[in-house]
DRENBA-93447 format. One record per residue: residue in three letters; x, y, z of N, C-alpha, C in turn. Coordinates in pm, whole numbers, m for minus. Atoms other than C-alpha are relative to their C-alpha. Example, Ala and Ser with C-alpha at 12.3 -4.5 7.8 and 13.67 -1.06 7.14 Angstrom:
REM DRENBA-93447
> bake|n_px|n_py|n_pz|ca_px|ca_py|ca_pz|c_px|c_py|c_pz
> ala|89|m119|0|1230|m450|780|90|120|0 .
> ser|m82|m119|m6|1367|m106|714|m77|109|73 .
//
This chain:
REM DRENBA-93447
> bake|n_px|n_py|n_pz|ca_px|ca_py|ca_pz|c_px|c_py|c_pz
> met|m80|m70|m72|m9401|m8199|8900|118|m58|m19 .
> ala|m126|145|68|m9046|m8369|8768|69|28|76 .
> ser|m168|m70|m109|m8673|m8285|9017|80|m35|m81 .
> lys|m100|45|40|m8370|m8361|8962|118|12|105 .
> leu|m76|42|m145|m8131|m8447|9266|164|10|m43 .
> met|m166|m73|78|m7759|m8287|9222|114|m2|140 .
> his|m136|m9|m122|m7460|m8349|9504|166|m19|m79 .
> asn|m162|m51|35|m7060|m8267|9448|28|m162|108 .
> his|m135|107|m22|m6785|m8549|9558|128|81|70 .
> pro|m132|m94|m16|m6546|m8336|9757|112|m99|m4 .
> ser|m85|105|16|m6307|m8612|9709|40|m3|m168 .
> gly|m4|m25|110|m6321|m8527|9361|m37|m121|m100 .
> asp|65|80|105|m6441|m8837|9226|m124|m75|m17 .
> pro|188|m42|m64|m6792|m8838|9103|m65|m200|39 .
> thr|38|153|m3|m6829|m9261|9136|m111|11|73 .
> pro|102|m15|m137|m7174|m9272|9329|9|m130|108 .
> ser|39|67|m79|m7178|m9459|9589|m93|m154|51 .
> gln|120|54|m31|m7357|m9736|9759|m90|38|37 .
> ala|72|m123|m29|m7478|m9483|9931|m117|99|m63 .
> asp|72|m76|77|m7558|m9243|9713|m131|m53|m89 .
> ile|82|36|83|m7741|m9500|9474|m139|m81|111 .
> gln|132|51|m113|m7990|m9623|9788|m28|107|44 .
> met|78|m115|m97|m8052|m9289|9938|m80|97|m165 .
> thr|67|m36|78|m8160|m9199|9547|m151|m142|m39 .
> lys|117|107|m57|m8372|m9502|9569|m97|27|52 .
> ser|36|m9|m28|m8505|m9430|9859|m110|150|m64 .
> ile|47|m107|m9|m8615|m9048|9784|m129|m6|m152 .
> val|125|54|66|m8789|m9175|9459|m112|m102|60 .
> ala|139|33|m112|m9007|m9377|9651|m95|93|106 .
> ile|124|m10|m157|m9149|m9171|9903|m8|164|m74 .
> ser|34|m46|67|m9154|m8938|9636|m96|19|m75 .
> ala|129|20|80|m9395|m9071|9385|m165|39|61 .
> pro|109|m35|m84|m9671|m9079|9625|m38|214|m33 .
> leu|84|m142|m15|m9670|m8752|9631|27|141|m159 .
> gly|42|m86|134|m9685|m8665|9259|159|123|m37 .
> ile|m82|m52|55|m9301|m8603|9199|88|m163|m53 .
> ser|m77|84|65|m9078|m8756|8991|126|64|m8 .
> val|m231|m65|m25|m8659|m8779|9031|m9|m10|m158 .
> his|m16|20|129|m8591|m8776|8666|200|m24|m21 .
> asp|m146|5|m21|m8184|m8789|8751|30|33|120 .
> his|m75|m38|m78|m7918|m8787|9022|169|23|m32 .
> ile|m133|56|68|m7617|m8690|8878|75|99|108 .
> ile|m60|m48|m135|m7292|m8615|9124|114|62|m136 .
> val|m77|m63|30|m7061|m8369|9079|129|m51|m4 .
> gly|m115|12|m93|m6679|m8410|9110|117|45|m80 .
> lys|m142|m130|1|m6303|m8194|9054|1|m30|m195 .
> asn|m90|46|143|m6269|m8432|8674|m141|m11|m122 .
> gly|173|31|70|m6664|m8471|8535|m87|m37|142 .
> his|167|18|m76|m6987|m8585|8660|m10|m133|m38 .
> ser|88|135|20|m7215|m8909|8668|m148|16|40 .
> ser|118|m7|31|m7532|m8942|8581|m70|m141|42 .
> leu|35|160|m23|m7685|m9274|8790|m110|m4|m121 .
> lys|86|26|85|m7981|m9228|8540|54|m86|m132 .
> gly|m15|53|97|m7754|m9258|8244|111|m160|17 .
> met|m10|134|m54|m7603|m9549|8483|m27|m50|33 .
> arg|112|16|m50|m7874|m9666|8498|m27|m129|106 .
> leu|38|34|m138|m7861|m9713|8862|m129|56|6 .
> met|152|m51|3|m8229|m9561|8880|m82|m40|m118 .
//
């Protein structure tokens, strides 16, 4: 099973915070033994989006 994570930043800035990066790493580690792979984590802001995979943060 594969999944993608997604959330918005109400501030409008889609830059991932350290908390976003750490949470993503934790979810990836926890989901792997369950057979779930996380392909990306997208953060949506007012003027665009960020992909943690595209930024090589996961």
